[in-house]
C-alpha positions as CSV (number, residue, x, y, z in Angstrom):
1,X,97.2,74.0,88.0
2,X,100.8,74.7,88.8
3,X,102.2,77.0,91.2
4,X,103.4,79.5,88.7
5,X,99.7,79.7,87.1
6,X,98.3,80.0,90.5
7,X,100.6,82.7,91.6
8,X,100.0,84.6,88.4
9,X,96.2,84.4,88.9
10,X,96.6,85.5,92.5
11,X,98.7,88.6,91.5
12,X,96.6,89.6,88.6
13,X,93.4,89.4,90.6
14,X,94.9,91.4,93.4
15,X,96.3,94.0,91.2
16,X,92.8,94.3,89.4
17,X,90.9,94.8,92.4
18,X,93.7,97.4,93.8
19,X,93.4,99.4,90.6
20,X,89.7,99.4,90.6
21,X,89.6,100.6,94.3
22,X,92.1,103.2,93.5
23,X,90.1,104.4,90.5
24,X,86.9,104.7,92.7
25,X,88.9,106.7,95.2
26,X,90.2,109.1,92.4
27,X,86.6,109.5,91.1
28,X,85.6,110.4,94.9
29,X,88.3,112.9,95.0
30,X,90.4,111.1,97.5
31,X,94.0,111.4,95.7
32,X,96.1,110.7,98.7
33,X,94.2,107.5,99.5
34,X,94.4,106.3,95.8
35,X,98.2,106.9,95.6
36,X,98.5,105.0,98.9
37,X,96.3,102.3,97.5
38,X,98.3,102.1,94.3
39,X,101.6,101.9,96.2
40,X,100.2,99.1,98.6
41,X,98.9,97.2,95.8
42,X,102.3,97.5,94.1
43,X,104.2,96.1,97.2
44,X,101.5,93.6,98.0
45,X,101.9,92.2,94.3
46,X,105.7,92.2,94.8
47,X,105.3,90.4,98.1
48,X,103.2,87.7,96.7
49,X,105.6,87.1,93.7
50,X,108.6,86.8,96.1
51,X,106.5,84.2,98.4
52,X,105.6,82.3,95.3
53,X,109.1,82.2,94.1
54,X,110.3,81.0,97.5
55,X,107.7,78.3,97.7
56,X,108.4,77.1,94.2
57,X,112.1,76.8,95.2
58,X,111.4,74.3,98.1
59,X,113.3,71.1,97.4
60,X,115.9,72.7,95.1
61,X,117.9,74.6,97.8
62,X,120.0,71.5,98.9
63,X,120.0,70.2,102.4
64,X,117.4,70.9,104.9
65,X,119.7,73.4,106.8
66,X,120.3,75.3,103.5
67,X,116.5,75.3,102.8
68,X,115.7,76.6,106.2
69,X,118.3,79.3,106.0
70,X,117.0,80.5,102.5
71,X,113.4,80.4,103.8
72,X,114.3,82.6,106.9
73,X,116.3,85.1,104.9
74,X,113.5,85.5,102.2
75,X,111.0,85.9,104.9
76,X,113.1,88.7,106.4
77,X,113.7,90.3,103.1
78,X,109.8,90.4,102.5
79,X,109.2,91.9,105.9
80,X,112.0,94.5,105.3
81,X,110.5,95.4,102.1
82,X,106.9,96.0,103.7
83,X,108.7,98.0,106.5
84,X,110.6,100.2,104.1
85,X,107.5,100.7,102.1
86,X,105.6,101.5,105.2
87,X,108.5,104.1,106.2
88,X,108.3,105.7,102.7
89,X,104.5,106.0,103.1
90,X,104.8,107.7,106.3
91,X,107.5,110.0,105.1
92,X,105.6,111.0,102.0
93,X,102.3,111.4,104.1
94,X,101.6,114.6,102.0
95,X,101.3,112.4,98.8
96,X,100.0,109.2,100.0
97,X,97.9,107.9,102.9
98,X,99.0,105.3,105.2
99,X,95.4,104.0,105.3
100,X,95.3,103.7,101.6
101,X,98.7,101.8,101.6
102,X,97.4,99.4,104.0
103,X,94.3,98.8,102.2
104,X,96.2,98.2,99.0
105,X,98.6,95.7,100.7
106,X,95.8,93.8,102.5
107,X,93.6,93.7,99.3
108,X,96.2,91.9,97.4
109,X,96.7,89.4,100.3
110,X,93.0,88.8,100.8
111,X,92.2,88.4,97.0
112,X,95.1,86.1,96.8
113,X,93.8,83.8,99.6
114,X,90.4,83.8,98.1
115,X,91.7,82.7,94.6
116,X,93.9,80.1,96.0
117,X,91.3,78.8,98.3
118,X,88.9,78.5,95.3
119,X,91.5,76.7,93.4
120,X,92.1,74.4,96.4
121,X,88.3,73.8,96.9
122,X,87.8,73.1,93.3
123,X,90.7,70.5,93.3
124,X,92.7,72.5,90.6
125,X,95.9,72.1,92.5
126,X,98.4,69.5,91.5
């Protein structure tokens, strides 16, 4: 399995679990937590896509110094995106919950780690 397929599987699995979790929260009448979870899931999926694109580009950036600079700047952009999303969540606390946002963000990361770990253990990675 190539990196693109693995990244797609990880993102789809994380988004699916996040949507199911938000749906359960809506059924339990927890709208703020559900909106936070949806927003966190969206940010987590974007973070995973950015990470996969960065890793896929290793070896194509040029010299080792250029690669290091690009890796550092992309990591900074990912952290900035998460920080900005956290700020937005806090500012819109009447609409969405910070706990829900954190849950959605961490669910995508945890599910991605499980899917990738499973692929690694099965020997599906090339």
